[in-house]
C-alpha positions in Angstrom: 19.5 -34.4 -55.4 20.4 -32.3 -52.3 18.2 -32.8 -49.3 16.9 -29.6 -47.8 15.1 -28.4 -44.7 13.2 -25.1 -44.3 11.3 -23.8 -41.3 8.3 -21.7 -42.3 6.5 -19.4 -39.9 2.9 -18.6 -40.8 0.6 -15.9 -39.4 -2.9 -16.8 -40.1 -2.6 -18.6 -43.5 0.1 -16.2 -44.8 3.8 -17.2 -45.0 5.6 -14.6 -42.9 9.2 -15.9 -42.8 11.3 -18.7 -44.2 14.5 -20.0 -42.6 16.8 -22.2 -44.5 18.7 -24.9 -42.6 22.1 -26.5 -43.2 22.7 -29.8 -41.4 25.4 -32.4 -41.1 25.2 -35.9 -39.6 28.5 -37.6 -38.8 29.5 -41.0 -37.3 32.0 -41.4 -34.4 34.5 -42.7 -36.9 34.3 -39.3 -38.7 32.2 -40.2 -41.7 29.6 -37.8 -43.1 26.5 -40.0 -42.9 23.8 -37.6 -44.2 23.2 -33.9 -44.8 20.6 -31.2 -45.5 21.6 -28.1 -47.4 25.4 -27.7 -47.4 27.2 -29.8 -44.8 30.4 -27.8 -45.4 28.7 -24.5 -44.6 31.0 -22.6 -42.3 30.1 -20.7 -39.2 31.4 -19.8 -35.7 30.7 -22.7 -33.3 29.7 -20.2 -30.6 28.4 -21.8 -27.5 28.1 -25.2 -29.2 31.9 -25.5 -28.5 31.5 -25.3 -24.7 31.5 -29.0 -23.8 34.9 -29.3 -25.6 36.3 -26.1 -24.1 36.3 -27.8 -20.7 38.1 -31.0 -21.9 41.5 -29.7 -20.7 40.1 -29.2 -17.2 39.5 -32.9 -17.0 42.6 -33.9 -18.8 44.7 -32.0 -16.3 43.1 -33.6 -13.2 40.4 -31.0 -12.5 38.0 -33.7 -11.3 40.3 -34.7 -8.4 41.7 -31.2 -7.5 38.3 -29.5 -7.4 36.1 -32.4 -6.5 34.0 -32.0 -9.6 30.5 -33.4 -9.7 28.2 -33.8 -12.7 26.5 -30.5 -11.9 29.9 -28.8 -12.0 30.9 -30.2 -15.4 27.4 -29.4 -16.8 27.4 -25.8 -15.7 30.9 -25.3 -17.1 29.5 -26.6 -20.4 26.5 -24.4 -20.2 24.7 -21.3 -21.4 22.7 -21.2 -18.3 19.6 -19.1 -17.4 21.2 -17.4 -14.4 18.7 -19.1 -12.0 19.6 -19.4 -8.3 20.8 -23.0 -8.7 23.1 -22.0 -11.6 24.5 -19.1 -9.6 25.1 -21.2 -6.5 26.9 -23.9 -8.5 29.2 -21.3 -10.2 29.9 -19.7 -6.8 30.7 -23.1 -5.3 33.3 -23.8 -8.1 34.9 -20.3 -7.6 35.1 -21.0 -3.8 36.8 -24.3 -4.4 39.3 -22.4 -6.6 39.9 -19.9 -3.8 38.7 -16.9 -5.8 35.6 -14.7 -5.9 33.5 -13.7 -8.9 35.6 -10.5 -9.5 38.1 -12.8 -11.2 35.5 -13.7 -13.9 36.3 -11.8 -17.1 32.7 -11.8 -18.3 30.7 -8.6 -17.5 27.7 -8.5 -15.2 24.5 -9.5 -17.2 20.9 -10.1 -16.5 19.8 -13.7 -16.2 18.4 -15.2 -19.5 15.3 -16.4 -17.7 13.0 -13.4 -17.2 11.6 -14.7 -14.0 15.1 -15.0 -12.6 15.9 -11.4 -13.7 12.7 -10.1 -12.1 13.6 -11.9 -8.9 16.9 -10.1 -8.7 15.3 -6.8 -9.5 12.5 -7.4 -6.9 15.2 -7.8 -4.2 16.7 -4.5 -5.3 20.0 -6.2 -6.2 22.3 -5.5 -9.1 23.0 -8.0 -11.9 26.3 -9.8 -11.3 29.0 -11.6 -13.3 27.7 -14.9 -12.0 24.3 -14.2 -13.7 26.0 -14.1 -17.1 25.1 -17.2 -19.1 28.8 -17.9 -19.8 30.0 -17.6 -16.2 30.3 -21.4 -15.9 32.6 -21.5 -18.9 34.7 -18.7 -17.6 34.9 -20.4 -14.2 36.2 -23.5 -16.0 38.9 -21.3 -17.6 40.0 -20.1 -14.2 40.2 -23.7 -13.0 42.3 -24.5 -16.0 44.7 -21.6 -15.3 45.3 -23.0 -11.8 45.8 -26.5 -13.1 48.3 -25.2 -15.6 50.0 -23.1 -12.9 49.7 -19.9 -15.1 48.5 -16.4 -14.3 44.7 -16.3 -14.1 44.4 -12.6 -15.1 43.6 -12.0 -18.8 42.7 -15.7 -19.2 40.2 -14.7 -21.9 42.8 -13.3 -24.3 43.6 -15.4 -27.3 47.3 -15.6 -26.6 46.9 -16.6 -23.0 48.1 -20.2 -22.2 44.6 -21.2 -21.2 43.2 -20.2 -24.6 46.1 -21.9 -26.4 45.3 -25.1 -24.5 41.6 -24.9 -25.3 42.3 -24.3 -29.0 44.5 -27.4 -29.0 41.6 -29.4 -27.4 39.2 -28.1 -30.0 41.6 -29.2 -32.7 41.8 -32.7 -31.2 38.0 -32.8 -31.1 37.6 -32.1 -34.8 40.7 -33.8 -36.2 42.1 -30.5 -37.5 45.5 -28.8 -37.1 45.2 -26.1 -34.4 47.1 -23.5 -36.6 44.4 -23.8 -39.2 41.5 -22.9 -36.9 40.4 -19.3 -37.4 39.1 -17.5 -34.4 36.9 -14.6 -33.6 35.7 -13.1 -30.3 32.5 -14.4 -28.7 30.0 -12.2 -27.0 31.5 -12.9 -23.5 35.0 -11.9 -24.7 36.7 -15.3 -25.2 37.9 -16.8 -28.6 35.3 -18.6 -30.7 36.1 -21.0 -33.5 35.3 -20.8 -37.2 34.7 -24.2 -39.0 32.3 -26.2 -41.1 29.2 -27.7 -39.5 30.4 -31.1 -40.5 33.5 -30.6 -38.3 31.3 -29.7 -35.4 29.2 -32.8 -36.1 32.3 -35.0 -36.0 33.1 -33.6 -32.6 29.6 -34.3 -31.3 29.7 -37.8 -32.7 32.8 -38.4 -30.6 31.0 -37.0 -27.6 28.2 -39.5 -28.3 30.5 -42.5 -28.4 34.2 -41.8 -28.0 35.1 -45.5 -27.8 34.2 -45.8 -31.4 36.3 -42.9 -32.5 39.7 -44.5 -31.8 40.7 -41.7 -29.4 43.4 -41.7 -26.8 42.3 -43.1 -23.5 42.5 -39.7 -21.7 40.3 -38.0 -24.3 37.8 -40.9 -24.3 37.4 -40.7 -20.6 37.0 -36.9 -20.6 34.3 -37.0 -23.3 32.4 -39.7 -21.6 32.5 -37.7 -18.3 31.2 -34.6 -20.1 28.4 -36.5 -21.9 27.3 -38.2 -18.7 27.3 -35.0 -16.8 25.1 -33.3 -19.4 22.9 -36.4 -19.3 22.6 -36.5 -15.5 22.3 -32.7 -14.9 20.5 -31.2 -18.0 19.1 -28.4 -15.9 22.7 -27.1 -15.4 23.3 -27.1 -19.2 20.5 -24.6 -19.8 17.7 -24.4 -17.3 13.9 -23.9 -16.9 11.8 -23.5 -20.1 14.8 -24.2 -22.3 14.6 -26.5 -25.3 18.0 -28.2 -24.8 17.1 -29.2 -21.2 13.6 -30.4 -22.2 15.0 -32.5 -25.1 17.6 -34.1 -22.9 15.1 -34.8 -20.1 12.5 -36.2 -22.6 15.1 -38.7 -24.1 16.6 -39.6 -20.7 19.9 -38.2 -21.9 20.1 -40.4 -25.0 20.4 -37.1 -26.8 22.7 -34.5 -25.2 22.2 -31.1 -26.8 23.8 -27.6 -26.8 22.8 -24.5 -28.7 25.0 -21.7 -30.0 24.0 -18.2 -30.9 23.3 -17.3 -34.5 21.4 -20.4 -35.3 23.8 -23.2 -34.2 22.3 -26.4 -32.6 24.3 -29.5 -31.7 23.2 -32.9 -30.7 25.1 -36.1 -29.7 23.0 -39.3 -29.9 24.6 -42.1 -27.9 22.5 -45.0 -29.2 23.5 -44.4 -32.9 27.0 -43.0 -32.0 26.3 -40.0 -34.2 26.5 -36.3 -34.0 24.1 -33.8 -35.7 24.7 -30.1 -36.1 22.4 -27.7 -37.8 22.9 -24.0 -38.7 20.0 -21.7 -39.4 21.4 -19.7 -42.2 19.9 -16.4 -41.2 20.8 -17.0 -37.5 17.2 -17.1 -36.4 16.8 -18.4 -32.8 13.1 -19.3 -33.2 13.9 -21.7 -36.1 16.4 -23.9 -34.2 14.1 -26.0 -32.1 11.7 -26.8 -34.9 14.6 -27.7 -37.2 16.2 -29.9 -34.5 12.9 -31.7 -33.8 12.3 -32.3 -37.5 15.7 -33.9 -38.1 15.7 -35.9 -34.8 12.3 -37.3 -35.8 13.5 -38.0 -39.4 16.5 -39.9 -38.0 14.4 -41.9 -35.5 16.1 -40.4 -32.5 12.8 -39.4 -30.8 9.4 -41.0 -30.7 6.3 -39.5 -32.2 5.1 -38.8 -28.6 8.2 -36.8 -27.7 8.2 -35.1 -31.1 4.5 -34.0 -30.6 5.0 -32.9 -27.0 8.1 -30.7 -27.7 6.7 -29.4 -31.0 3.5 -28.2 -29.2 5.7 -26.3 -26.8 7.4 -24.5 -29.7 4.1 -23.4 -31.1 3.8 -21.0 -28.2 6.1 -18.7 -30.1 3.2 -18.0 -32.4 0.7 -17.1 -29.7 -0.1 -13.4 -29.1 -0.1 -11.7 -25.7 -3.7 -12.8 -25.2 -2.7 -16.4 -25.4 -4.4 -16.8 -28.7 -2.8 -18.9 -31.4 -2.3 -16.7 -34.4 -0.1 -18.8 -36.6 1.9 -22.0 -37.1 5.2 -23.6 -37.9 5.9 -25.8 -40.9 9.0 -28.0 -41.3 9.5 -28.5 -45.0 11.8 -31.5 -45.4 12.7 -32.7 -48.8 14.4 -36.1 -49.2 
């Protein structure tokens, strides 16, 4: 019998919405270890791919050329809030590359964190490209263009050498021929990759424990660096009041996590050497954290204390503007 997971939102005692979850758990050796719903469900990886999109920067010597620290690698893997520390880190990377933010091919955007957006507005300043949640990833692409000694302009286009290099790195990460990976265009204008959630989970399992995945030495080293950067600098992966950051901090980096739009949530668990990816079928953002917590608890990746603490935080989504709790969340997990 197929395992299943649904996240139910109740208002009062009435069931207001139901979100069906597809999940895939894979080992670093590439085996599908467990699943909920359809592990072969296909979707765009969206921002869940970001840690793997910067692999070529490390493979081509970016750490040495640009004096990369954990915070730099984390912000290039991020969908950041646009807080001051994120902006300063991106600007620092651009300065080391000898370019300014005009080279970024993401448009100006308001910070994801409302407090950060209000602060910019309070100062009477305009929203900038560096405020865009994907500015770290775009900066990584500029660094890669320099490392490859190719033209930086139009780096976001699918035929640009930078994007060809990144697509090849994605293919290496999921053990799939590059020519077979279908692409779309993400919200920030760069290619995004269509695949099964089990393929995504295989990649995150490799991120968890690349030594167990029989990878080439250079790729093993790069994935270890990316995981350790996310572990050491979780704020730069997301930011204040973000579930991914809080999950990584609560587990001391034993879980590294990355969300993607339209209901993608990815986790690498170093202790078990496994990767878990879930897809909320209807793309609901509010169902991702409860689903991730339910599965992490089921797998024994988090303690009851951590589960309870983070779950309580997510209940705030069902409080009204008066701060009154008006509903609840149920994770319906069938085994």
